[in-house]
C-alpha positions as a printed Julia matrix, in Angstrom:
233×3 Matrix{Float64}:
  0.0    -0.01   -0.01
  1.22    3.46   -0.91
  0.09    6.6     0.89
  0.83   10.22   -0.07
  0.94   12.82    2.66
  1.06   16.42    1.41
  3.63   18.76    2.98
  2.38   22.36    3.13
  5.36   24.21    4.65
  8.94   23.97    5.88
 10.06   20.73    7.48
 12.68   19.64    9.97
 13.78   16.17   11.06
 14.22   15.57   14.74
 16.25   12.49   15.63
 15.85   10.23   18.65
 19.14    8.36   19.34
 17.97    6.41   22.37
 18.59    2.63   22.14
 15.64    0.55   20.96
 14.49   -2.81   22.32
 12.99   -5.14   19.71
 10.83   -8.11   20.72
 11.93   -9.98   17.6
 15.63   -9.35   18.09
 16.61  -13.05   18.03
 14.59  -13.73   14.86
 16.12  -10.67   13.25
 19.64  -11.88   14.05
 18.96  -15.33   12.53
 17.49  -13.8     9.37
 20.33  -11.31    9.11
 22.93  -14.08    9.3
 21.08  -15.83    6.48
 21.19  -12.7     4.32
 24.95  -12.21    4.99
 25.61  -15.84    4.08
 23.93  -15.21    0.7
 25.64  -11.88    0.16
 28.74  -11.07    2.22
 28.58   -7.45    1.08
 25.74   -6.71    3.47
 26.78   -4.27    6.18
 24.87   -3.53    9.36
 25.3     0.22    9.7
 23.03    2.83   11.25
 19.98    4.2     9.42
 17.23    6.72   10.11
 13.78    5.22   10.57
 10.62    7.28   10.08
  8.47    7.46   13.2
  5.86   10.21   12.58
  5.11   13.52   10.94
  3.33   16.49   12.58
  1.79   18.67    9.9
  1.11   21.44   12.41
  4.8    21.93   13.22
  6.4    20.42   10.07
  8.46   18.12   12.24
  9.37   14.63   11.05
 10.31   12.42   13.97
 12.94    9.82   13.24
 14.99    7.39   15.19
 18.37    5.67   14.73
 18.06    1.97   13.94
 20.4    -0.81   12.85
 20.06   -1.52    9.14
 19.59   -5.25    9.75
 16.16   -4.69   11.25
 15.02   -3.19    7.95
 16.91   -5.55    5.64
 15.2    -8.7     6.96
 11.65   -7.39    6.66
 10.73  -10.01    4.06
 11.04  -12.71    6.72
 10.88  -10.72   10.01
  8.9    -7.53    9.93
 10.17   -5.33   12.76
  7.82   -2.49   11.7
 10.62   -0.2    10.69
 10.24    2.29    7.84
 13.42    3.64    6.24
 13.48    7.43    6.05
 14.64    8.47    2.58
 14.62   11.35    0.09
 13.44   11.31   -3.52
 14.39   13.99   -5.99
 11.72   15.01   -8.54
 13.88   16.56  -11.28
 12.06   19.09  -13.48
 13.59   20.81  -16.47
 12.27   23.17  -19.15
 11.42   21.85  -22.6
 11.89   25.05  -24.56
 10.48   23.62  -27.79
  7.14   22.73  -26.25
  7.32   25.5   -23.59
  6.56   23.1   -20.77
  8.32   21.44  -17.85
  9.45   17.86  -18.13
 10.11   15.32  -15.37
 12.96   12.81  -15.19
 12.13    9.08  -14.98
 14.72    6.35  -14.56
 14.31    2.64  -15.35
 15.68    0.57  -12.46
 18.14   -2.19  -13.2
 16.74   -5.71  -13.04
 19.62   -6.51  -10.65
 18.15   -4.3    -7.92
 16.51   -6.08   -5.0
 13.27   -4.07   -5.19
 11.2    -3.05   -8.22
 13.79   -4.18  -10.76
 12.99   -3.19  -14.37
 10.37   -0.58  -13.4
 10.45    3.19  -13.87
 10.62    5.73  -11.07
 11.18    9.29  -10.03
 14.71    9.63   -8.83
 17.37    9.54   -7.69
 16.51    8.55   -4.16
 18.18    7.08   -1.1
 18.15    6.89    2.64
 18.89    9.9     4.77
 22.33    9.5     6.37
 22.54    9.54   10.14
 24.36   12.74   11.1
 27.39   12.36   13.34
 26.42   14.89   15.95
 23.33   17.01   15.23
 19.88   15.77   16.23
 17.92   18.17   14.04
 18.12   18.45   10.28
 16.69   21.58    8.68
 15.68   22.0     5.02
 19.22   22.94    4.04
 20.61   19.66    5.32
 17.71   17.64    3.85
 18.34   19.27    0.45
 21.95   18.33    0.77
 20.87   14.7     1.06
 18.96   15.0    -2.22
 21.94   16.78   -3.89
 24.24   13.96   -2.79
 21.97   11.27   -4.26
 21.6    13.17   -7.56
 25.33   13.69   -7.91
 26.26   10.1    -6.97
 23.6     8.35   -9.09
 23.29   10.46  -12.26
 26.24   12.84  -12.11
 24.19   16.04  -12.01
 25.05   18.92   -9.65
 22.17   21.02   -8.35
 22.09   24.4    -6.67
 22.87   24.44   -2.99
 19.75   26.49   -2.2
 17.03   24.75   -0.18
 14.13   23.22   -2.11
 10.68   22.88   -0.58
  9.44   19.35    0.13
  6.23   18.41   -1.59
  5.02   15.23    0.05
  5.81   12.21    2.16
  5.47    8.98    0.26
  4.85    5.93    2.4
  5.46    2.51    0.86
  4.21   -0.11    3.32
  5.23   -2.98    1.07
  8.95   -2.24    1.32
  8.94   -0.28    4.57
 10.0     3.18    3.42
  8.97    6.8     3.77
 10.39    9.19    1.24
 10.51   12.97    1.43
  9.68   13.92   -2.17
 11.45   17.14   -3.14
 11.0    18.82   -6.54
 14.26   20.17   -7.95
 13.97   22.66  -10.82
 16.87   22.66  -13.27
 17.64   25.3   -15.89
 18.0    22.66  -18.61
 17.44   18.94  -19.16
 20.96   17.41  -18.92
 21.96   14.21  -20.68
 21.91   11.41  -18.16
 24.46    8.62  -18.3
 23.08    5.18  -17.62
 24.68    3.34  -14.69
 24.32    0.32  -12.41
 21.02    1.62  -11.07
 19.33    3.2   -14.1
 19.53    1.39  -17.43
 17.38    4.04  -19.22
 16.11    7.54  -18.55
 13.5     9.74  -20.15
 11.99   13.21  -19.69
  8.19   13.44  -19.74
  5.61   16.2   -19.24
  3.43   15.78  -16.16
  0.46   15.06  -18.42
  2.41   12.37  -20.31
  3.48   10.84  -17.02
 -0.05   10.93  -15.66
 -1.4     9.25  -18.8
  1.25    6.56  -18.35
  0.01    5.88  -14.81
 -3.49    5.5   -16.24
 -2.63    3.13  -19.1
  0.29    1.04  -17.87
  0.83    1.59  -14.16
  2.52   -1.82  -13.89
  5.56   -0.34  -15.69
  6.27    2.09  -12.86
  7.01    1.52   -9.18
  3.9     2.0    -7.05
  5.22    5.12   -5.22
  5.91    6.87   -8.54
  2.4     5.99   -9.78
  0.78    7.53   -6.76
  3.14   10.53   -6.52
  2.65   11.34  -10.25
 -1.11   11.24   -9.8
 -0.83   13.41   -6.73
  1.32   16.02   -8.55
 -1.01   16.04  -11.52
 -4.24   16.34   -9.53
 -2.8    19.08   -7.3
 -0.99   21.02  -10.07
 -3.27   24.03   -9.85
 -3.59   24.1    -6.09
């Protein structure tokens, strides 16, 4: 199930670093050992988990968790939702005098949603070393890092307003969707994550979600519909 939660103003992330006690800790450890046996590259680092969002204050409450509790959710669901950011890249199409949105086709080698199209880039919010509050400037920096790492595009360092929270209960993630307006549509090099990319108008993208939604990841389907239906709001 995918849920879209509109964001109407500035946001901050407040982080709870207190240790967590999990009732399923033993089952998580067993499942994690199984994952590591299949793929020794797994690493149990720290991650930010989404706890709640208060629209009145704009505060997203997050906590620090071990990655293993999220990685094993297919066999042991610890109820943890990874806090992530998704960039919605928008560029001008000067020929048609309209904005176009970047879509990337996920590699079939990816664990989730392989071969499907999505808004992106996206990725988990890094746990800061010291600070317990992330303001919009730091959240934007997370988006900028993902965009630079995954598609080689540098964006302005100015803060961008978040548009929505996108909750994906199936994979256990909550993404902060942030539109990023570019001054041109750059050529995107394919890489290990995106095998193809394309730029579409919002209407073209919306029509795609109506005719062949199975070709896009569920969160992109719902987010595209949300953007289209709220475009004049």
